[in-house]
MMTF fields as JSON, N, C-alpha, C and O atoms, coordinates in Angstrom:
{
  "mmtfVersion": "1.0.0",
  "mmtfProducer": "UNKNOWN",
  "numBonds": 275,
  "numAtoms": 276,
  "numGroups": 69,
  "numChains": 1,
  "numModels": 1,
  "chainsPerModel": [1],
  "groupsPerChain": [69],
  "chainIdList": ["A"],
  "bondAtomList": [4, 2, 8, 6, 12, 10, 16, 14, 20, 18, 24, 22, 28, 26, 32, 30, 36, 34, 40, 38, 44, 42, 48, 46, 52, 50, 56, 54, 60, 58, 64, 62, 68, 66, 72, 70, 76, 74, 80, 78, 84, 82, 88, 86, 92, 90, 96, 94, 100, 98, 104, 102, 108, 106, 112, 110, 116, 114, 120, 118, 124, 122, 128, 126, 132, 130, 136, 134, 140, 138, 144, 142, 148, 146, 152, 150, 156, 154, 160, 158, 164, 162, 168, 166, 172, 170, 176, 174, 180, 178, 184, 182, 188, 186, 192, 190, 196, 194, 200, 198, 204, 202, 208, 206, 212, 210, 216, 214, 220, 218, 224, 222, 228, 226, 232, 230, 236, 234, 240, 238, 244, 242, 248, 246, 252, 250, 256, 254, 260, 258, 264, 262, 268, 266, 272, 270],
  "bondOrderList": [1, 1, 1, 1, 1, 1, 1, 1, 1, 1, 1, 1, 1, 1, 1, 1, 1, 1, 1, 1, 1, 1, 1, 1, 1, 1, 1, 1, 1, 1, 1, 1, 1, 1, 1, 1, 1, 1, 1, 1, 1, 1, 1, 1, 1, 1, 1, 1, 1, 1, 1, 1, 1, 1, 1, 1, 1, 1, 1, 1, 1, 1, 1, 1, 1, 1, 1, 1],
  "groupList": [{"groupName": "MET", "atomNameList": ["N", "CA", "C", "O"], "elementList": ["N", "C", "C", "O"], "formalChargeList": [0, 0, 0, 0], "bondAtomList": [1, 0, 2, 1, 3, 2], "bondOrderList": [1, 1, 2], "singleLetterCode": "M", "chemCompType": "L-PEPTIDE LINKING"}, {"groupName": "ILE", "atomNameList": ["N", "CA", "C", "O"], "elementList": ["N", "C", "C", "O"], "formalChargeList": [0, 0, 0, 0], "bondAtomList": [1, 0, 2, 1, 3, 2], "bondOrderList": [1, 1, 2], "singleLetterCode": "I", "chemCompType": "L-PEPTIDE LINKING"}, {"groupName": "VAL", "atomNameList": ["N", "CA", "C", "O"], "elementList": ["N", "C", "C", "O"], "formalChargeList": [0, 0, 0, 0], "bondAtomList": [1, 0, 2, 1, 3, 2], "bondOrderList": [1, 1, 2], "singleLetterCode": "V", "chemCompType": "L-PEPTIDE LINKING"}, {"groupName": "ASN", "atomNameList": ["N", "CA", "C", "O"], "elementList": ["N", "C", "C", "O"], "formalChargeList": [0, 0, 0, 0], "bondAtomList": [1, 0, 2, 1, 3, 2], "bondOrderList": [1, 1, 2], "singleLetterCode": "N", "chemCompType": "L-PEPTIDE LINKING"}, {"groupName": "LEU", "atomNameList": ["N", "CA", "C", "O"], "elementList": ["N", "C", "C", "O"], "formalChargeList": [0, 0, 0, 0], "bondAtomList": [1, 0, 2, 1, 3, 2], "bondOrderList": [1, 1, 2], "singleLetterCode": "L", "chemCompType": "L-PEPTIDE LINKING"}, {"groupName": "ASP", "atomNameList": ["N", "CA", "C", "O"], "elementList": ["N", "C", "C", "O"], "formalChargeList": [0, 0, 0, 0], "bondAtomList": [1, 0, 2, 1, 3, 2], "bondOrderList": [1, 1, 2], "singleLetterCode": "D", "chemCompType": "L-PEPTIDE LINKING"}, {"groupName": "GLU", "atomNameList": ["N", "CA", "C", "O"], "elementList": ["N", "C", "C", "O"], "formalChargeList": [0, 0, 0, 0], "bondAtomList": [1, 0, 2, 1, 3, 2], "bondOrderList": [1, 1, 2], "singleLetterCode": "E", "chemCompType": "L-PEPTIDE LINKING"}, {"groupName": "LYS", "atomNameList": ["N", "CA", "C", "O"], "elementList": ["N", "C", "C", "O"], "formalChargeList": [0, 0, 0, 0], "bondAtomList": [1, 0, 2, 1, 3, 2], "bondOrderList": [1, 1, 2], "singleLetterCode": "K", "chemCompType": "L-PEPTIDE LINKING"}, {"groupName": "THR", "atomNameList": ["N", "CA", "C", "O"], "elementList": ["N", "C", "C", "O"], "formalChargeList": [0, 0, 0, 0], "bondAtomList": [1, 0, 2, 1, 3, 2], "bondOrderList": [1, 1, 2], "singleLetterCode": "T", "chemCompType": "L-PEPTIDE LINKING"}, {"groupName": "SER", "atomNameList": ["N", "CA", "C", "O"], "elementList": ["N", "C", "C", "O"], "formalChargeList": [0, 0, 0, 0], "bondAtomList": [1, 0, 2, 1, 3, 2], "bondOrderList": [1, 1, 2], "singleLetterCode": "S", "chemCompType": "L-PEPTIDE LINKING"}, {"groupName": "GLY", "atomNameList": ["N", "CA", "C", "O"], "elementList": ["N", "C", "C", "O"], "formalChargeList": [0, 0, 0, 0], "bondAtomList": [1, 0, 2, 1, 3, 2], "bondOrderList": [1, 1, 2], "singleLetterCode": "G", "chemCompType": "PEPTIDE LINKING"}, {"groupName": "ALA", "atomNameList": ["N", "CA", "C", "O"], "elementList": ["N", "C", "C", "O"], "formalChargeList": [0, 0, 0, 0], "bondAtomList": [1, 0, 2, 1, 3, 2], "bondOrderList": [1, 1, 2], "singleLetterCode": "A", "chemCompType": "L-PEPTIDE LINKING"}, {"groupName": "ARG", "atomNameList": ["N", "CA", "C", "O"], "elementList": ["N", "C", "C", "O"], "formalChargeList": [0, 0, 0, 0], "bondAtomList": [1, 0, 2, 1, 3, 2], "bondOrderList": [1, 1, 2], "singleLetterCode": "R", "chemCompType": "L-PEPTIDE LINKING"}, {"groupName": "PHE", "atomNameList": ["N", "CA", "C", "O"], "elementList": ["N", "C", "C", "O"], "formalChargeList": [0, 0, 0, 0], "bondAtomList": [1, 0, 2, 1, 3, 2], "bondOrderList": [1, 1, 2], "singleLetterCode": "F", "chemCompType": "L-PEPTIDE LINKING"}, {"groupName": "CYS", "atomNameList": ["N", "CA", "C", "O"], "elementList": ["N", "C", "C", "O"], "formalChargeList": [0, 0, 0, 0], "bondAtomList": [1, 0, 2, 1, 3, 2], "bondOrderList": [1, 1, 2], "singleLetterCode": "C", "chemCompType": "L-PEPTIDE LINKING"}, {"groupName": "GLN", "atomNameList": ["N", "CA", "C", "O"], "elementList": ["N", "C", "C", "O"], "formalChargeList": [0, 0, 0, 0], "bondAtomList": [1, 0, 2, 1, 3, 2], "bondOrderList": [1, 1, 2], "singleLetterCode": "Q", "chemCompType": "L-PEPTIDE LINKING"}, {"groupName": "PRO", "atomNameList": ["N", "CA", "C", "O"], "elementList": ["N", "C", "C", "O"], "formalChargeList": [0, 0, 0, 0], "bondAtomList": [1, 0, 2, 1, 3, 2], "bondOrderList": [1, 1, 2], "singleLetterCode": "P", "chemCompType": "L-PEPTIDE LINKING"}, {"groupName": "TYR", "atomNameList": ["N", "CA", "C", "O"], "elementList": ["N", "C", "C", "O"], "formalChargeList": [0, 0, 0, 0], "bondAtomList": [1, 0, 2, 1, 3, 2], "bondOrderList": [1, 1, 2], "singleLetterCode": "Y", "chemCompType": "L-PEPTIDE LINKING"}],
  "groupTypeList": [0, 1, 1, 2, 3, 4, 5, 6, 7, 4, 7, 6, 7, 3, 0, 8, 2, 8, 6, 4, 9, 6, 7, 2, 10, 1, 8, 1, 11, 3, 1, 9, 1, 4, 7, 3, 3, 7, 11, 7, 11, 1, 12, 13, 9, 8, 4, 5, 11, 1, 14, 6, 2, 4, 6, 14, 15, 16, 10, 5, 1, 4, 4, 17, 1, 6, 6, 5, 7],
  "groupIdList": [1, 2, 3, 4, 5, 6, 7, 8, 9, 10, 11, 12, 13, 14, 15, 16, 17, 18, 19, 20, 21, 22, 23, 24, 25, 26, 27, 28, 29, 30, 31, 32, 33, 34, 35, 36, 37, 38, 39, 40, 41, 42, 43, 44, 45, 46, 47, 48, 49, 50, 51, 52, 53, 54, 55, 56, 57, 58, 59, 60, 61, 62, 63, 64, 65, 66, 67, 68, 69],
  "secStructList": [7, 3, 3, 3, 7, 2, 2, 2, 2, 2, 2, 2, 6, 6, 7, 7, 2, 2, 2, 2, 2, 2, 2, 2, 6, 1, 7, 2, 2, 2, 2, 2, 2, 2, 2, 6, 6, 7, 7, 1, 7, 7, 7, 2, 2, 2, 2, 2, 2, 2, 2, 2, 2, 2, 6, 7, 7, 2, 2, 2, 2, 3, 3, 3, 7, 7, 7, 7, 7],
  "xCoordList": [-5.373, -6.666, -7.721, -7.623, -8.711, -9.826, -10.975, -11.357, -11.513, -12.628, -13.852, -13.749, -14.995, -16.256, -16.929, -17.333, -17.042, -17.561, -18.97, -19.161, -19.953, -21.332, -22.041, -22.987, -21.6, -22.293, -22.515, -23.63, -21.453, -21.557, -22.547, -23.367, -22.465, -23.366, -24.813, -25.727, -25.024, -26.381, -26.946, -28.101, -26.139, -26.582, -26.859, -27.851, -25.956, -26.088, -27.397, -28.05, -27.779, -28.996, -30.217, -31.316, -30.016, -31.109, -31.759, -32.983, -30.925, -31.377, -30.927, -29.839, -31.77, -31.432, -30.806, -30.871, -30.204, -29.647, -30.764, -30.565, -31.934, -33.081, -33.483, -33.718, -33.565, -33.922, -32.889, -33.243, -31.61, -30.542, -30.642, -30.519, -30.861, -30.994, -32.103, -31.914, -33.258, -34.402, -34.116, -34.459, -33.492, -33.232, -32.12, -32.146, -31.14, -30.019, -30.374, -29.872, -31.243, -31.654, -30.757, -30.649, -30.111, -29.352, -29.84, -30.492, -29.522, -30.057, -29.477, -28.391, -30.237, -29.768, -28.485, -27.564, -28.43, -27.23, -26.006, -24.941, -26.134, -24.994, -24.608, -23.423, -25.591, -25.279, -24.54, -23.573, -24.993, -24.346, -22.916, -22.033, -22.68, -21.318, -20.42, -19.285, -20.921, -20.148, -19.939, -18.825, -21.017, -20.985, -20.04, -19.406, -19.945, -19.104, -17.703, -16.952, -17.368, -16.036, -15.668, -14.52, -16.641, -16.405, -16.325, -16.017, -16.599, -16.614, -15.198, -14.28, -15.04, -13.763, -13.717, -12.643, -14.902, -14.994, -16.33, -17.245, -16.429, -17.694, -17.788, -16.822, -18.935, -19.147, -19.264, -19.82, -18.732, -18.858, -20.324, -20.689, -21.168, -22.596, -23.228, -24.1, -22.797, -23.296, -22.788, -23.555, -21.505, -20.92, -21.604, -21.887, -21.867, -22.552, -23.943, -24.337, -24.683, -26.043, -26.016, -26.844, -25.066, -24.952, -24.644, -25.248, -23.703, -23.339, -24.503, -24.69, -25.279, -26.443, -27.468, -27.972, -27.776, -28.77, -28.298, -29.077, -27.02, -26.496, -25.995, -25.556, -26.066, -25.62, -24.204, -23.946, -23.284, -21.898, -20.947, -21.378, -19.681, -18.632, -18.078, -18.179, -17.496, -16.914, -15.922, -15.87, -15.147, -14.172, -14.804, -14.128, -16.101, -16.8, -17.096, -17.298, -17.123, -17.445, -16.333, -16.35, -15.368, -14.239, -12.997, -12.587, -12.405, -11.216, -10.062, -10.262, -8.86, -7.659, -6.936, -6.637, -6.658, -5.891, -4.698, -4.852, -3.52, -2.296, -2.217, -2.4, -1.942, -1.811, -0.4, 0.558, -0.275, 1.043, 1.706, 1.076, 2.984, 3.701, 4.683, 5.375],
  "yCoordList": [-67.676, -68.296, -67.232, -66.098, -67.602, -66.717, -67.022, -68.18, -66.005, -66.12, -65.447, -64.34, -66.106, -65.505, -64.936, -65.676, -63.629, -62.936, -62.412, -61.221, -63.31, -62.909, -62.366, -61.588, -62.761, -62.377, -60.874, -60.424, -60.1, -58.643, -58.037, -57.198, -58.465, -57.906, -58.309, -57.511, -59.548, -59.982, -59.155, -58.73, -58.932, -58.108, -56.677, -56.065, -56.157, -54.782, -54.611, -53.573, -55.619, -55.563, -56.114, -56.156, -56.54, -57.111, -58.281, -58.359, -59.186, -60.277, -61.611, -61.717, -62.609, -63.945, -64.753, -64.369, -65.87, -66.792, -67.287, -67.437, -67.539, -68.006, -66.971, -67.315, -65.704, -64.637, -64.513, -64.382, -64.552, -64.461, -65.624, -65.44, -66.806, -68.004, -67.836, -68.126, -67.365, -67.177, -66.124, -66.311, -65.02, -63.92, -64.248, -63.784, -65.052, -65.401, -66.603, -66.737, -67.47, -68.635, -69.844, -70.69, -69.937, -71.143, -71.657, -70.933, -72.889, -73.513, -72.894, -72.313, -73.042, -72.596, -73.338, -72.759, -74.62, -75.417, -74.814, -74.739, -74.384, -73.795, -72.43, -72.1, -71.636, -70.364, -70.649, -69.963, -71.655, -72.013, -72.486, -72.164, -73.243, -73.693, -72.482, -72.443, -71.503, -70.279, -69.519, -69.104, -69.346, -68.568, -69.169, -68.443, -70.496, -71.185, -71.502, -72.264, -70.905, -71.065, -72.513, -72.913, -73.299, -74.697, -74.87, -75.959, -73.802, -73.87, -73.951, -73.302, -74.752, -74.864, -73.912, -73.577, -73.479, -72.597, -71.875, -72.267, -70.817, -70.106, -69.682, -69.178, -69.886, -69.464, -67.939, -67.318, -67.356, -65.912, -65.505, -64.439, -66.33, -66.001, -65.962, -65.134, -66.848, -66.846, -65.616, -64.936, -65.328, -64.146, -62.879, -61.968, -62.826, -61.687, -61.513, -60.399, -62.611, -62.551, -62.119, -61.314, -62.653, -62.274, -60.779, -60.073, -60.31, -58.882, -57.996, -56.91, -58.449, -57.672, -57.568, -56.482, -58.694, -58.714, -57.915, -57.171, -58.067, -57.383, -55.969, -55.251, -55.576, -54.254, -53.971, -52.986, -54.877, -54.743, -55.157, -55.613, -54.995, -55.415, -56.766, -57.077, -57.57, -58.839, -58.683, -59.529, -57.617, -57.377, -57.079, -57.115, -56.786, -56.555, -57.862, -57.868, -58.967, -60.25, -61.289, -62.305, -61.045, -61.966, -61.33, -60.241, -62.01, -61.49, -62.469, -63.683, -61.945, -62.769, -62.649, -61.547, -63.787, -63.822, -64.728, -65.894, -64.197, -64.974, -66.054, -65.786, -67.271, -68.382, -68.421, -68.081, -68.837, -69.041, -70.211, -71.234, -70.047, -71.125, -71.796, -72.725],
  "zCoordList": [144.557, 144.626, 144.321, 144.791, 143.546, 143.227, 144.185, 144.352, 144.8, 145.731, 145.105, 144.577, 145.162, 144.719, 145.96, 146.857, 146.0, 147.175, 146.903, 146.657, 146.95, 146.679, 147.917, 147.793, 149.099, 150.332, 150.45, 150.718, 150.25, 150.409, 149.427, 149.798, 148.176, 147.157, 147.412, 147.206, 147.861, 148.173, 149.331, 149.287, 150.356, 151.492, 151.047, 151.442, 150.213, 149.707, 148.943, 149.052, 148.178, 147.354, 148.09, 147.537, 149.353, 150.138, 149.395, 149.287, 148.886, 148.036, 148.631, 149.197, 148.495, 148.97, 147.843, 146.676, 148.206, 147.21, 146.293, 145.087, 146.871, 146.08, 145.04, 143.882, 145.444, 144.509, 143.4, 142.228, 143.769, 142.762, 141.79, 140.579, 142.314, 141.486, 140.452, 139.27, 140.909, 140.006, 138.945, 137.777, 139.338, 138.402, 137.406, 136.266, 137.843, 136.968, 136.089, 134.973, 136.605, 135.829, 136.032, 135.145, 137.191, 137.525, 138.882, 139.634, 139.176, 140.382, 141.654, 141.656, 142.724, 144.038, 144.391, 144.969, 144.043, 144.328, 143.651, 144.265, 142.405, 141.696, 142.263, 142.325, 142.675, 143.337, 144.641, 144.972, 145.376, 146.65, 146.439, 147.234, 145.378, 145.052, 144.808, 145.283, 144.076, 143.84, 145.149, 145.469, 145.893, 147.137, 148.166, 148.932, 148.186, 149.17, 148.64, 149.25, 147.495, 146.883, 146.615, 146.808, 146.169, 145.81, 144.292, 143.809, 143.541, 142.081, 141.522, 142.023, 140.487, 139.786, 138.592, 138.093, 138.141, 136.975, 137.011, 137.735, 136.222, 136.052, 134.589, 134.016, 134.006, 132.618, 132.576, 133.482, 131.513, 131.361, 131.291, 131.788, 130.686, 130.601, 131.99, 132.251, 132.876, 134.257, 134.991, 135.672, 134.857, 135.485, 134.982, 135.76, 133.685, 133.083, 133.692, 134.037, 133.822, 134.378, 135.842, 136.267, 136.614, 138.027, 138.144, 138.952, 137.335, 137.379, 136.955, 137.505, 135.989, 135.546, 136.671, 136.959, 137.306, 138.379, 139.59, 140.187, 139.956, 141.141, 140.839, 141.738, 139.556, 139.112, 139.599, 140.291, 139.212, 139.65, 138.53, 137.471, 138.774, 137.861, 138.345, 139.532, 137.445, 137.873, 139.028, 139.92, 139.012, 140.073, 141.43, 142.457, 141.429, 142.693, 143.419, 144.634, 142.68, 143.318, 143.18, 143.874, 142.292, 142.15, 142.749, 142.345, 143.709, 144.382, 144.217, 144.253, 144.037, 143.975, 145.306, 145.765, 145.918, 147.173, 146.951, 146.586, 147.17, 146.986, 148.061, 149.248, 147.621, 148.55, 149.105, 148.412, 150.356, 150.954, 150.266, 149.996, 149.986, 149.286, 150.197, 149.782]
}
């Protein structure tokens, strides 16, 4: 399972979901969907914008966790 871990980076940058939304150019609702791991997909352009704003690499916010089988 892929987890989007925005909380740590937002805290690290002292940034709110609203601020990230404005800087990335997507809705607060879509940021919340990503933040709450409800997203089924993410566009590379969105990931690129988030990484640019948060000054991070994709691997800093995307985590792979093996599911129990």
